[in-house]
N, C-alpha and C positions, 0 to 999 in steps of 0.2 A: 672851247665848246661850251655852250650854255647847258645848264642842268635840264634834264627832261622833266616835263610837267605831266603828272598823271591826269588823264581826262582831256588833255590837249595834244600831247605828243604820243601818248600810248594809253592803253587800258589793259586790264588783266582779264583774260578769258576765264570762263567757268573752271577750266582746268588749272588756272593759276599761271598761265603763260603770258608774257608781255607781248602785246599786239600793237605794232606801230600804226599810227593814223595816217590818213592821206596827207595831212598837213606836215607831219614829220618827213614823209617821203618827198614832198615838194620842196621843203627846206633843204633836204639833202641834195636834191637836184638831179638825180639819175636813178635808173633801175639797177638794183644790186644783183639781180639774177636769181634770187632765192625764192621767187614766187610768192611774195608777200600778199596777204589778203587785201590790203588797201592800196596796192601799187597803182599810181596814176599814170604810169608810163606804158601801159598795155603789155607789160611783161617783156619789154624789149630785149633784155639780156638773158631771158630764160630759154634754154635749149628745147628744140622740138624733140619728141611730141608733147612734152610737158606744157609748153607755152600754149598750144592749141587747146589742151585739156583745161587749163586754167581760164582761158578766154571763154570757152564754152560753159564752164561752170559759172562764171560771173554772169553770163547772159541768162542762164537758167534761173539764177537767184533773182535777177532783175525782173524776169517774167513772173516769177512766183509772188513777188511783192506787189505787182500791179493788179 
């Protein structure tokens, strides 16, 4: 496995947590089911009702940016 590159594969949140980027998830190739912030797989493996909550939250964030 290649070493992770800060700013490409992940960044640190203001709280100091490692947040994986969409690129990292695409390279991994599947949804892990943890509800990651940048999941490009529409939270496929996240159980309901959490999946719907995350999808709604993402839509609200997109609306607020516009």
